N, C-alpha and C positions, 0 to 999 in steps of 0.2 A: 566747750572747750574754747574759751577766747583769750588766747595768750599768744605771744610771738614766739618765744623761745620754749622749748620742753626737752626732756631728758627722757630716755628709756633705753631698753637693752634686751637682748636675747638671753637664752640660758644655756649653760653649758651642753645638755642633751636636747635642746630646742623642744622643750615640753614644759607645761605648767605656765604660771600667771608671772607676770613682771609688771610692777607700778610704770605709769607715765606721770612724770612731776614737772611743775613750772618751774620757773628761775629763783621762785623763793621756797622751793623743796615741798610745794603742795601737792598731794596726789589728785590728778585731774581724771584719771582712767587708769585701765590696766590693757595689758596686751594677753591674750590667751593663745598660747603657743601649743597649737593641739597635738602635733605629733612630730617627733623627727623624721617620720617616714613620710608623711604628707605634706609638711612643710606650710600648711594651712595656718592662718593667723585671725583672730577675730580681735577687733578693738571695742572695750566694753567701756561705756560712760560711769560715771561713779555710783549710779544706780543698778550697775550690773547689765544693762541693756547693751545689744549688740550694736553699735553707731557705724562701722563698717566692718570689712573683712578683706582678705587677700590669700591667694593660691595660684599655684601653676596649673595652667592650662595642661589637658591631658597630653602625656607625651610630647611635651613643649616645654621650652625655656621661656614662655612668654609668661609675666606675671600678671595677673588680673586683679584688679581692685573693685570691689562690689560696695554698693549703700547698704543702708540697712534693711531695705526690702529684698536683697538678694540680686539686684540687678545692678550689670556690669556698668561701672561708670569710668574705666581706664585700663589701659594695658601698657606694661612695661617691657621693653627688650634690650638686650645689649647689643651695642654696634661694634663692628671688628674696628679695631685701633691697635696700632702699635706701640705708640708712645704716650698713651693716655687710656684711662678707663672712662667709657662712655656709653651712655644708655639713653634710650628714647622713651617719652612717656606720651602717649595720646591719652588726652582727657576729654570729658564734655566741655572743659574750660579752655580746651586748645592743646597744643602741643609743645612739649619741653624737652629740652635736651639737658642731659645730666652728664657733667664732665670732671674728672680729676686729672692731674699730672699723673705719670706711673706709680712713682711710690709715695704718693701722699696720701693721707688718710682723710683729706678735706675735699669736699665735693660741692659745685654749684650748680643749681638748677637755673636755666634760662628759658625763657619764652621765645618763640619765633621771631620777636622784635628785637632781641638780645638784651632785654630787662632782666634783672636778678630778681627770680621769684622766690628763692630759698637758697638757704646754705646748711649744708650738715657735716660734721665730722665724727669720726670714730675716736671715742674716748676712752677705750679699754687698753688694757696692757697686752704683751705680746701673744700669749697663751691663754688668754681670757675671752669669755664669749663677748660676742659683739656688743658695746654700748655707744650711744650716739647721743649727741647735741643737735637739736634741729632749729633753725631759726627761719621764720615765714614772714616774706615780705610782700605777698600776692594776697588775691583773692580766693585763692585755693584753699579748702579747707583744712585745718592742721590736721584732722584725722585721716585725711586721704593722703598728705604729704608722708604721715607715719608710716603707713603701708606702702609707699612707694620706696622709702628709705628700707624698710625691711625686706622689700622686693629686691633692691640691689644687694641687700645683705644675703639674701637667699640665692641668688644667681652667681654671686662670688663664691658661696658655699659650694653650689653644684659643681662649678667651673674648677674649684681646687680639688674636690673629691674625684671628678673624672680624668682631671690631670696626673693624680697620684696613682690612678690604676692603670 
């Protein structure tokens, strides 16, 4: 997957397969949304092989990202913030902060040096399942960033579900 901007989405019940497409609408992979109960995701290449995966740590809100061999390559966590949405991603490539203003649907991923590593935005409607556009400007693999975006989405869904009860 050698592209700078990709588009992908969740499904209404967070289960099944969804395509990952590039800016020319060419399919470059798939997301296998395993189950709405486990919130695990496999990212598949065009040959159907798992290239990365993500899931929640057992009894935790930490989202783990794994490589094709099942080795952990990063951890995503929400940070407490009152006037913005903030997350912290620790990767083999370094540390990154993900931030969005309080009511915005646009997010910026910054390295510890302050450089913009990536940007993503929600492109879905109000009652639709999450759909995203991701632009990568860094050396981080796009596959890893896709799972970070889906992790942010999964953390938000968990937070919204716990606030509703």
